[in-house]
C-alpha positions in Angstrom: -0.1 -0.1 -0.2 1.1 3.4 -0.8 1.4 6.1 1.4 -0.5 9.2 0.5 0.9 11.6 2.8 4.5 11.2 1.4 6.1 11.7 -1.9 9.5 12.4 -3.5 9.3 16.2 -2.7 6.5 16.6 -0.2 5.9 15.0 3.1 2.5 16.2 4.6 2.7 16.2 8.5 1.0 17.9 11.6 1.6 21.7 12.2 4.7 22.3 13.9 5.2 25.8 15.3 8.8 26.0 15.3 9.1 24.9 11.7 6.6 27.2 10.4 8.0 30.1 12.4 11.5 29.5 10.6 9.8 29.3 7.3 7.5 32.4 7.6 10.6 34.4 9.1 12.6 33.4 5.7 9.9 34.4 3.5 9.1 37.7 5.2 13.0 38.7 4.7 12.3 37.9 1.0 11.4 41.1 -0.5 10.4 39.6 -4.3 8.0 37.0 -2.1 6.5 39.9 0.0 5.8 41.8 -3.1 4.4 38.9 -4.9 2.2 37.8 -1.7 0.7 41.6 -1.4 -0.4 41.9 -5.2 -3.3 40.0 -6.1 -4.5 39.7 -10.0 -6.9 42.2 -11.0 -10.7 41.0 -11.0 -13.0 42.6 -13.5 -16.2 43.5 -12.4 -19.2 45.1 -14.1 -20.8 48.3 -13.3 -23.8 46.7 -11.6 -21.3 44.4 -10.0 -19.2 47.3 -8.4 -22.3 49.0 -7.5 -23.6 46.3 -5.5 -20.4 45.7 -3.7 -20.2 49.2 -2.5 -23.7 49.5 -1.7 -23.1 46.0 0.4 -20.0 47.7 2.3 -22.1 50.7 2.8 -25.1 49.0 4.2 -22.4 46.9 6.3 -20.8 50.2 8.0 -24.2 51.5 8.5 -25.2 48.6 10.3 -22.2 48.9 12.6 -23.0 52.5 13.4 -26.6 51.7 14.3 -25.1 48.9 16.3 -22.9 50.9 18.2 -25.6 53.4 18.9 -27.9 51.0 20.4 -25.1 49.9 22.7 -24.5 53.5 23.8 -28.2 54.4 24.6 -30.0 53.7 27.7 -32.0 50.9 28.3 -35.1 52.8 29.7 -35.7 56.7 29.3 -35.1 58.6 32.3 -38.2 59.2 34.9 -38.6 62.8 34.0 -39.3 61.8 30.1 -42.8 60.8 31.0 -43.6 63.9 33.0 -42.0 66.1 30.6 -43.4 64.8 27.3 -45.9 66.7 25.3 -47.3 63.4 24.3 -48.5 62.7 27.7 -50.3 65.9 28.1 -51.6 66.1 24.6 -52.8 62.4 24.9 -54.3 63.1 28.0 -56.5 66.1 26.6 -57.6 63.7 23.7 -58.7 61.1 26.1 -60.5 63.7 28.5 -62.3 65.4 25.4 -63.2 61.8 24.2 -64.7 60.9 27.4 -66.6 63.9 27.7 -68.2 63.5 24.3 -69.2 60.4 25.0 -70.7 61.0 28.6 -72.6 63.7 26.9 -73.9 61.5 24.2 -74.7 58.5 26.2 -76.5 61.2 28.9 -73.9 60.2 31.6 -72.9 63.6 31.9 
C-alpha cells in the first residue's frame, strides 16, 4: 500500500509551530516574495457588480454604526421623560375630550 502523505518532494505532517516560524521568517525577509504576496490579480467587475459591492459595504458600515448607537443608548428612558413629554399632556387632553363627548352622547353627564 502506498503512503499518500509522503512523496518524493512533499511530506504532509501535523503543524509544527517551530518549523513554520522558521519558514515564515525566511519568507518575510524575501522582498520579492512579499511583493508577490501583496499583489493580487485584477478582477474585472461590471458596473452593476461594483455598485452592489459598494452598496453592501455601505450597508454593513451603517449596520455597525446602528449597533454602536444601540449599545450607547440607555435601556430605559429617564423618569422625567414621561412627565415632561408633550405626548402625555396632549394624549391626556384627547382622552379627556373623548370621554366627555361619550358621556354627553350617552347622557351620563
